[in-house]
Every structure is written in C-alpha cells, then in structure tokens.
N, C-alpha and C positions, 0 to 999 in steps of 0.2 A: 250891083246893088239896086239898079233901076228895076230890074226884073223882079227882085224880091219886094220892092216897094209896090210895084204894080200888083203882085200876087195878093198883097194884103187888102187891095181894093176890089177884088173880084166879088161877084155875087155870092159865091160860097162863103168867102171870108166874112162878108157883111152879114149874111144870115146867121153864121155861127156866133159872131160878135153880138148880134142883136137878141139872140135867143139862148138863154142859159139851158133851156130844155133841149134844144137841138144840139147844142154843144155836148151836153151830157149823153145824149143818144149816140152821137158819132163817136165820142170817147168810149162808151160802153161797147159799141160795135168793134172798135179798134182792139179793145181788151179781149173780146170774144174771138176775134180773128187770131190774135196772138195765142190764145188758148188752143185754137185749132192747129196752129203750127206746132206748138210744143207737144200737144196731145198726140199728134201723129208722128212727129219726128222722133220723139224720145223712144217709144216702143220699137219703131222701125230700126233706128240706129242701134239700139241695144240688141235687137235680133241679128242685125248684120255684123256687129262686132263679136257676136258669139256669147254675150252675157245672158241671152235668152235662147233656149234650144228649140222651143216650140212657140207658135205653130210654124208650119213651113213658110218660107219667104213668099212662095207663090200665092199662099192663102191671104197674107196680109200686105205684102209689098205694094201691089198696084193700088189697093184701096187707100192705104196710109199715105202713099206718095201723092195721089190725087187730092186727098184731104189736105195735106200740107200745102200743095199748090194753090188750092182754093183759099186757104188761110193766108198765104203770102199775098195773093192778089187782093184780098179784102183788107189786109193790114196796110198794104201800100196805098190803096184807094182812100181808106179812112185816115191814114197817116198824112197823106197830102192835104186832105181837108183840114186837119188839125194844124198842120204846118202853116197853112195859109193865114191863120189868125195872127201869128207873130213870126213871120218868116225871117226877118232880119235878126231877131233875138236868137232863134234856133240856129241860124247859119253861123253864129259866132260861139255856139255852145260846144265845147270839145266832146262832151258825152253824146250829143246829138250826131256830131260828125262821126264819132266812133260807131254809133248804132247804124248809121247809113252805110258806112264802109263794111261793117259786118254783114248786114243784110245783102249787100251786093256780092260779097264773097260767098255767102251761103247759097244764094241763087246760082251763082257761077258754079259752085261745087255740085249742086244738084243737076244742073244742065250737063256738066261734064260726065257725071255719073250715068245719066240716062242716055247720053250719046255713045258712050263707050260700050263695048260688048259685055263687060263684067256684070252689069245690072241684069241684062237679059239672061246671062248664064246663071246667075243666082236664082232667078225666078224659075228657069227651066229645070235646073238640077238640084236646087236647095243646097248647093255648095257655094259658099261665098268666097270669091277670089280674094287674095291678100290686099290688092289695091282697093277693092270695094270696102274691105274692113277699115283700111286707113281713111278712106273718104267718109265713112260713117262716123269714125271717131272725130275727124275734123268737123263734120257736120254738127255733132253734139256740142263740141267746143264753141263753134261759131254761133249757133242759135242761142245757147245759154249766155254767151257773151253779149249778144244783141239784146236779150231781155235785161241783163244787168245794166248795160249801157242805157237802155230806155228808162229804167228806174233812176239811174244816176242823173238824168237830165234835170229833174226837179231840184236836185241838191247843189247844182252849180250856178 
C-alpha cells in the first residue's frame, strides 16, 4: 500500500489532479487507445475464426496486429496515468482488478499467438490452423471482457 500511496504523489498524478483539462485529455487518449485495440482486434479475430472470408490474412493481419499493439501500449500508458490519481481506490475495485487480469491475459494470448508458428502459417498460406482459430475466439472474449470490466469500474 505504500507504493500505491507514493504513486498518488508523483508529478503525473499531481498534474492530473490539478488540471481538469489535462485529465480530460489523458482520459480521451485512453478511450482512443481502446478504440484502436477493439477496432483492430475485432476484424482480425473475426477473420481468423472464419466469420469473415476476405480479405486474405496476409493483407490485414500484420497491419491490424501492429495497430492493436500500438493501442495496447497507449492504453497501458494512459491507464497508468489515470490509475495514479486514485491508486488505492482502484486497487480495491474488483472490476479494475478484473480489467487488469483480462488485459494481461489478452497480451499473453497475443504473444503466444505470435511466437508459435500458426500465425506465420496463416499469413503465408491464408489457411488458419485450428489452434489459431481458438486463440482468436479467446482474444475476442478477453478484449470484450476487458472493455466491459473497464466500464464496470465506475459502477462499483
């Protein structure tokens, strides 16, 4: 709890607490980053599970995967800034804890997908291996769950 108390005294937290405009801008950037994640993950995962037949995985996979990665990095950076304003309160919020766990699981799933050969095979052949389909379905579930948990934070 000392680390959380310290976090709320950092210059970033102080600046966000002192400026409603800065807080608004960081919050908007966080929402835009989430939009990048969902906007990239949804069509990519739908293509990988076979719900969409076109375009080829090679045409959209690398771009959408990188876009989602940029969104995740931006969401984590802006999320940490927002967290610093009330870290102790967020750390006790079950919805926040669920969101963090889902994000960690989503990132782990993406890393495993990219490390294994199935991703490269799907891009090279436009044939999606069954395990990649399962990971894409898991990805959809995880990221939608993270968005729902994020919205739930305000209601607990």
